[in-house]
C-alpha positions, 0 to 999 in steps of 0.5 A: 499493463496500463502503466505509462511509467514505472511510478504510475504502477504503484503511485498512490497514498495507500499503495505502498502500505498495501504492498508492504503488508502483502509481502507477508502473504495474502490479505483479505479486504477487512484485514486492510481496513483493520490495519488502517482505519483511516483509509476509506472503503472507497479508497481501499477498493480503488487502490486494490483495483488499480494494483490488480489492473497493473498486474501487481496483485491478484484478487482470488474469489473463493466460491463459498458462503459467505464469500471470501476474497483474498489479495496477494502479490503476483510474481511481477508484484514480488519484484517490488519487495526489495524496493518496499523493504529498502524504503522501510529501512530508509524510513527507520534510519531517518526517523528522527530527522523525518519527525523533526521535519514534520514537527517544523512543518506543523509549527510553521502552519500554526504560525501562519 
């Protein structure tokens, strides 16, 4: 495993979102693209490769035409499930406050 510390394993703008969606089961590359069209193909590929390299997700290539590739959580990756769900619940519990903070930041940028 190439993680130097615990945050390095899953640090990245999109990794948490990728992991959240893998909790429900395997996903294909284009499923992620449809879920988050703002994520570039390059960034998605990079994030998936890093998660795979760190042993958090598994990439399964099916020998068929057209080629089929699915990503799923490894046994090690499933240990992140309680953390991911706790972060989701925290975000829901503090949504109003977080929205206010974002609005204040946007207004501050306009004033500057």
